[in-house]
C-alpha positions in Angstrom: -19.7 28.3 21.7 -18.4 25.7 24.4 -14.9 24.4 24.3 -16.1 21.1 22.9 -17.7 22.7 19.9 -14.7 24.1 18.5 -13.0 20.8 17.7 -10.8 19.5 15.0 -9.3 16.1 13.8 -5.6 15.2 13.4 -4.4 11.9 12.2 -1.9 9.9 14.4 1.2 9.2 12.2 3.6 6.2 12.2 6.9 7.2 10.5 8.9 4.1 9.8 12.4 3.5 8.1 12.2 1.6 4.9 15.1 0.6 2.6 13.5 -1.8 0.3 16.8 -3.2 -1.0 18.4 0.2 -1.1 21.7 0.9 0.7 21.8 3.4 3.4 24.7 5.9 4.0 23.3 7.1 7.3 22.3 5.0 10.1 18.8 3.9 9.1 17.6 0.5 10.2 14.7 -1.0 8.5 11.6 -1.1 10.6 12.7 1.4 13.2 9.9 3.9 13.6 8.3 6.7 15.8 5.0 8.1 15.9 3.5 11.6 16.0 0.4 11.7 18.3 -1.1 15.3 18.4 2.1 17.5 18.9 4.2 14.8 20.3 6.9 12.6 18.7 6.9 9.2 20.5 9.8 6.7 20.3 9.6 3.3 21.5 12.4 2.1 23.7 15.9 1.9 21.6 14.3 3.3 18.5 16.5 6.0 16.8 16.3 8.5 14.0 19.0 10.6 12.4 18.7 14.2 13.4 19.4 15.3 9.9 16.7 13.0 8.6 14.3 14.2 11.2 14.9 17.9 10.1 13.8 16.9 6.5 10.6 14.9 7.7 9.4 17.4 10.4 8.1 20.1 8.0 5.7 17.6 6.5 4.2 16.0 9.5 1.7 18.7 10.4 0.4 18.7 6.8 0.1 14.9 6.8 -1.9 15.1 10.1 -4.6 17.1 8.5 -7.5 15.6 6.4 -6.8 16.5 2.5 -8.5 15.7 -0.6 -8.1 12.2 -1.9 -6.3 13.6 -5.0 -4.0 15.7 -3.2 -0.3 14.6 -3.2 -0.3 14.8 0.5 -2.9 12.2 0.6 -1.3 9.9 -1.6 2.6 10.2 -1.4 4.0 8.7 1.8 7.8 8.2 1.4 10.4 10.9 2.1 13.9 10.4 1.2 16.9 10.8 3.4 18.4 14.2 2.8 21.9 12.8 1.9 21.6 12.4 -1.8 23.7 9.2 -1.6 21.7 7.5 1.0 18.8 4.9 0.2 17.0 5.5 3.4 13.3 6.4 3.1 10.8 7.3 5.8 7.2 6.0 5.2 4.4 8.2 6.7 1.4 6.3 7.5 -1.7 7.9 8.8 -3.1 5.7 11.6 -6.2 6.6 13.8 -7.7 10.1 14.2 -7.7 12.1 17.3 -10.0 15.0 18.1 -8.6 18.2 19.8 -10.5 21.4 20.9 -9.1 24.8 19.6 -9.7 26.3 23.2 -7.3 23.5 24.6 -4.6 24.1 22.0 -4.5 27.7 21.2 -2.0 30.2 22.9 -4.6 33.2 22.3 -5.5 34.3 25.9 -8.9 35.2 25.1 -9.7 31.9 23.5 -7.8 29.3 25.7 -9.1 27.0 28.4 -7.1 24.4 30.2 -4.4 22.8 27.9 -5.6 19.3 26.7 -2.4 17.7 28.3 -3.4 19.2 31.8 -7.1 18.3 31.4 -7.7 15.6 34.0 -11.0 14.7 32.4 -9.5 13.8 28.8 
């Protein structure tokens, strides 16, 4: 099996702050966002997110990146509440494009790995 035969797909994600008329307690600004591209969180210049809110969102992002059954709640439910029970902030996770990765370029297993995808000059 070649390195290109051991591929898998992950969704790129956009995580956007939404208030929909609710009052935030924490610093949540409607429309601010960041993206998850592969394993990386990408912030546009000036965009911010609360570390406490991020801690609540992070565990869900790898599952949201993967393809799931259309009836799985991970496919249909898109908003995560701020962990402060008094805060109206929400974070909408939107699946955007898909990106293909290669197991041999992303694994830490010595017998299975090749050049990491982020060091591959041909990618």
